[in-house]
N, C-alpha and C positions, 0 to 999 in steps of 0.2 A: 504494499499499499504506499502510495506516494502523494505528496501535496506540494504545490508551488505557489509562490506569490505572484502578484500582477506582472512583475518584471521577468518571470520565468525562472527565478531562483528556487531551488529545492528547499522546502521548509520541513518536510517530514519524510522519514523512511521507517516503515513499520512492517515487520515480518512475523508470520505465524506458521505453525505446523499442526497438523491434525493428530491428536493423541487421545486414545480412550474415549472416542465419541465426543470430542470437544476440541476447540482451537486453543492452542497454547502459544503464548508469545515467545518469540525467539530473539528479536532485537528491535530496539526503537531508538531513533535518533531525531532530534529536532534542531533546526537552524534558523538564524535570523541574520539580516543584512541591513546596511545603511542605504542611504539614497544613491550611493555610487555603485551598489551591488557588492560591496566588500563585506565579507562575513564578519559579524561582530559577536556571534553567540553559537555555541553548540551544546547540546544536552544528550546524555545517555540515560537509558532506563533499563532496569532488570525486571523480569517477570516473577513476582512473588505473591503467593496466595491468590492466584488467578487475577492479578491486576498488575499494571505497570507501576513501578516505584522508581523515583529518581535515584541515580547512583552518582552522577557527575554533571556539573554545569560549568562551562568555561566561557568567560567573558573576555573578548579581545578588544583592547584599546587601539583602534586603527585610525585615530584622528590624523596622525601623521601620514600623508599620502605618498611621500617619496622614499620612505625607509621600509626595509623588510624586517627591521628589528622593532619589536613592539611588546607591550606589557599584556600579560594574560593573568587574570585572577581565576583560580579554579576552586570551586566549591565541591567537596566530597561528602557523600552520604552513606549511612549505614544501610544494612539490608532492609530495615524497617522504614527507611525513608528519613530518619532523623539525621541532623547534621553531624558529620564526623569531624571536619576541620577544613581550613582554607589554606591555599598556597598562592604564592605569587611567582611567576616566571617572567624572565625577559627573553622572549623567543628569538631564536637565530643569533643569539649573542655568543654561542659557544659554551654557555653556562646556564643550563635550565634547571639545575637542582635548587631545591628550597625545602624548608622545614614546615611542618604543620603548625598552624595557629588555630587555637580553639575558636569555635563560633562566638563564644561569649566575649572574646577579645575585640570583636567588631573591627577587623583590620581595615585600614584605609591607606591610600597611597597618593603621592604627588609626584609627577614626572616633569623633568626639565629637558628641553630639546635644543639641539643646535640648529643652525640655519638650514641644514639639509633634512630636518625633521627626524634626526636620530636622537633617541633618548640617551642623554648623557648622565643623568642622575635620577634615580627613583628612590624615594624615601617612604617607608611604611611606618605607620603608628598603630598602636593598639590601646585598649582600655585596661588599666591595671589599678586596682583599688579605687575605681571610680574616676581615675584621671587618664587622659590621653597622653601617652608617652612614646618616644621613638622606639622603633623595633629593629628594623634593618635598613641599610643603605646600600644601593647598587650604584657603582661607579663604572662607567663605560667610556672607552676611548676608541677612535676610529681613524682609519687611513683610507682616503678615497671612498668614503661611505661604507667601508668594510670594518666590522668590529675587530679590533686587534687585542683588546684586553677587557676583562670584566672582573670586577671585584665586589664581594659582598661583605659588609661589616655588620657586626651585631652590636646591640645596646648593652653596655656593661652595668647599667644602673645609674650611671652619672652622665655619660655621653656616648656617642658612637665611637667605639674603640677597636676591638679586635677584628681583623679580617679573618673570616673562616671559610670562604670559598673564593677561588680565583680561576681564571681561564685565559689562555693566550692563543691567538690565531695568527698565521702568516699566510700570505697570498703571493701568487706569481704575477707577472706583468699584465696578464689578462684578467686579473681579479678573481681567479679560481683559488679556493682555500686549499693550501698545500699541507698545513699543519694545524691541528686542533688538539689542545690538551687542557685538562682541568684537574684541580686539586682540591682536597678537603683538609682542613686543619684538624689534627688529632689532638684533642685537649689533654689526653693522658700523657702522651709522649712529647707534646709540644713540638710536633714536626708536621710538615706537609706530607700527605699521602695521595698518591694518584687516584683519580676517579676514572678518567678515560683519556686515551690518546690515539690519534689516527693521522696517517700521512697519505697524501694523494698526489698523483701526477696526471697530466692531461696531454692530449694531442693538440695540433694546431687549430682544430675546430672546437676546442674546449670540451671535448668528450673525455671523461675520466678513463684512464688507462691502467691505473694501479690504485688500489685502496688497501692500506695495511693498518691493522688494528693491533694495539698493544694492551697489555694488562700490567698491573702493578705487582711487583715482587716485594712482599712485605719483609722478607728476610734480608734482601740486599738494599731495600729502599730505593729501587730504580725500576724503570720500565723494561719489560721483556716482550718479545714478539709473541703474538697470539694467533693471528690469522691474516691472510691476505687474499685479494681477488685481483686477477689479471683480466683486463677487458679490452676489446678492440671493436672498432666501428668501420663501416664502409664510408665512401665519400658522401653519401646521403644521410649519414648519422645513424644508420641502422646498426644495431649491435650484432656483430658477427662472431664474437668469441667471449666466453665467460669461463674462467677457471678459478676455483676456490680451493685454498689450502689451509691446513691447520699446522701450527708448529708443534713438533714432537720434542719435548724437552729431554726425553731419555736418549733418543738417537741423535738429537741436534740436527734434524732434517725437516723439511717441509713434506707433509703427507697430503696427497690429493684427497679432496672431499667430493667435488662434483665438477664436471666440465661439459659444456655444450657449444656446438658450432652451428651457426645459422647462415642461410643464404636468402637472397631476395631478388625479385624481378625488378624491372625498370620502374614499376609503380609502387614499390615498397611492400609488395605482398611477400610473406614468408613462403619460400619454396622448398626449403630444406631445414630440418632440425636433426642434428646428430648428437646423441648423448654418450658420454664416456664414463667409465668407472676406473677407479684406481686399482692397479694390480700390485699388491704388496710385495710379491716375490720379485718382480722386476723393478719395482719402484717407478712405474711409469703409467701413463694413461693407455687404456685399451677400449676398443669399441664396445658399446653395450646395445644401443638401439638407434634407429633413425626413422624419420618420417618425411615423406615427400608430398608436396602439395602442388596443385596446378589451378589456374583460374581462367575464366572466359574473358571476353572483351569488356564485360560489365563489371569485372572484379569479383564475380561469384566463384566460390570454390567449386572446382569440377573434379578434383582428384584428392583422395586421401589414401596414402599407401604407407604402411608401417612395417618395419623389419626388426628382428633381433639378431645379434651377432652370435654365431655358433662357434665357440672356441675349438671344438673338436674337429669340425670340417674346415674351419677358417673361412667361412662364407656367411653371407646374409641369408636368413630364413624369414620368409614372409609371415607376418602375423595377421594383418588385416588390410583389406583394400576395398574402397568404395569409389565408384565413378558416378558423378552427378551431372544432370543436365537441368539448367534453370533458364527461366525466361528473363527478359529485361527488367522485371520487377523483383528479381531475386527469389521468385517462387519455384520450389522444386517440382520438376515435372517427371524426372526419371532418376532412379538410383539403382546401380548394379552392384551386387555384393560378390566378392571373390574369396576363395580359400586357397591356401598354398598346398600344392602337390608337386613338389620339384618344379614349381612354376605356378603362376596364377591361373585359376580356373573359375569362370563365372558360374555361380550357383543359383542366383535368382535376380529377378527384376522387381522393382516396386515402381508402379506407374501412377502418376497423379495428373489430374487435369484441372488446374485452377481456373477460375473465371477468366483471368487474363492470360491463360496459357496457350496451348497449341491452337493454331488458327483453324478456321473452316469447321467449327463445331465438333471436333473430335471428342468422343466420350470414352469412358472406361466401362468395361463389362466384366464383373467378377474379379477374382484375384489373379489377373493375368501375369504370367511370368515372361511376357514379351510385350513389345510396343509396336503399334502400327498407327501412323498418322499421315495425312496428306497436307503438303505445303505447296501451293501453286499446282503445277502439273506433275509433281513427284510424290510417289507413295514411298514413305520411309518405313522400313521394317527392321526391328532388332530382335533377335532370338538368341536363346542360350545355346541352341544346337542347330545343325543343319536339318531342315524339315520341309515337308510339303505344305505349300500355302494355297488355300482356295478362297476365292472372293465371290460372294453372292449378293444379289439385290435383295430387298426386303420380301419380294414375292417368291424367293427361292431360286431364281435363275442364276446359274453359274456363269460368271463373266471372266474369270481368270483362274488358271491353275498352273503351278510351277514349283520348283524347288529353290530354296534360298539357303545360303551357307550360314554358319553360326556368326553372330555379330550383326553389323549394320549393313543393310542392303537398300539401294535406291532404285525403284522401278518407275518407269514412265506410266503416269495415270491418264495420259491424253486420250486413250481409247476406252477408258472406263466410263460407264454411263453416269450422268449427273444424279445427285441424290444421296441417300443413305446406303452404305455398303457394309456388309458383314465380312470381316476377315477372320479366317479360321486356320490355326496351325495344326499340323499333324500330331503334335504332342498334347493337344487338347485345349489350348487357350483360344479365346475368342475376343475380338476387338471390333469396335464400330467406328467407321470414318464417314465423313461427309465430303463429297466432291461437288 
């Protein structure tokens, strides 16, 4: 279930599933926007005791139109819908962590912006003993509108004092973030401990080519490699390669997790997807499965063909194949299913005749495993096997008889009589066409 406002922005997404003779809620999201169409609110609900109960509400301060860094106030709820606590984030600053504030504290904030609409100072206050006092202070610095540092200070009872969260970011000449790292102050050891660190590289089109994630080693007090992803794109920006690895501390080597390669046609349609798995014995990637796709002039998918790699024979073994025929509206008119028997063998046809489908009034009779239709002065016949074809008029007069091979055959319909014709195959199928 969906709802939209007058400007076409989605305001509701609500999903249910049927269980035990009744509908049960699965997910519910609500949204709100300002006059510019910029999202200012999102809400989440859980299904509890046969009704929707709020679980989270996020309010986005998007008054600044030129900056991607903005303040979010997040209200969290318990399972019964009572308030759990509030948080404040400075989104896209590289430091989104925050601590809960009780609802009774009635947190408020004030933001200060630079000339480019970037928030440079965000100060929060809360109620304590009936008085409004400072709570946290966020200090942000920028370079060419990119946040390069973020710091969060806590209130020590007298003034804003101890910094307890910090983040640093670096960028390349194109404005792509190449390094992001954040730290948390450990009050017990009085030392900084790492929260998250990532390193990225990019190609000349600003597509990410490497993403490396680090985790904090508490014993050494330093960062250690955790995982990495290698990515490639074609000239049109389509992703052609994705490789993901995890760092194995025991062997000191990268261990492959998943890899896939993709290819595309001139219109950006995915024509090939090859999936690889990691072979631990050789320490390298080996083929696992692949899927081939094809499309018609309208961009409709006309072929789905999947294979699995057989390590014993060292060859691809077919898993599933379907060939589609669709009209210009994308409506399916024919699908042919195949099975693998040392090669593809067509096992069945499914024929559909949508209102805007085959021309000249062609209709379907029964569960035909073949297709017959007339387009212009050509009779098109597709059969699973070679068989005898007979054509009759409605009064039973035979007007054609002949043998067609398996697959698609085009016959001249110029000498067939006008009107409704019955096409019968020797294997038992029947179709109706109109000339």
